[in-house]
C-alpha positions, 0 to 999 in steps of 0.5 A: 286607283286603277280607274284613275290611272287609266283616265290619266293616261287617256288625258295624256294621250289626248294632249299628245294628239293620240286617240285612246281605245279601251278594251271592254273591261276598261271601258265598262269600269269607267262607264260604271263609275260615271253612271254611278256618279252622274245618274245614281245607277251602277248598271249602265244597261239600267239607265233610262232610254234618254240617259243611254243615248247621252252615255252612248254619245259620251262613249263615242266622243270621249273614248272612241267606243265602237258601235259593238261596245256601245251595243253590248254595254248599254243593251241598245238595238243595232238599228238605233246605234247605226242611226246614231253613228253611221 
């Protein structure tokens, strides 16, 4: 329920033209839910390399995740993240 409320507040903020920035814990819970639903894996760091790249783009575009958050949650190298999101 908490996760749904967080996503609902995010949708309201988007409609108002505001950007939503989540803490690591908030983002990780949403990420785990989406990974379980879309990829059948509850640990984002256990996704395949291609799936990790798709999730990284989703994190950046939908949730304005920082490069550090993407690195920590998906266990991707800094070099790769800097190439994806300069």
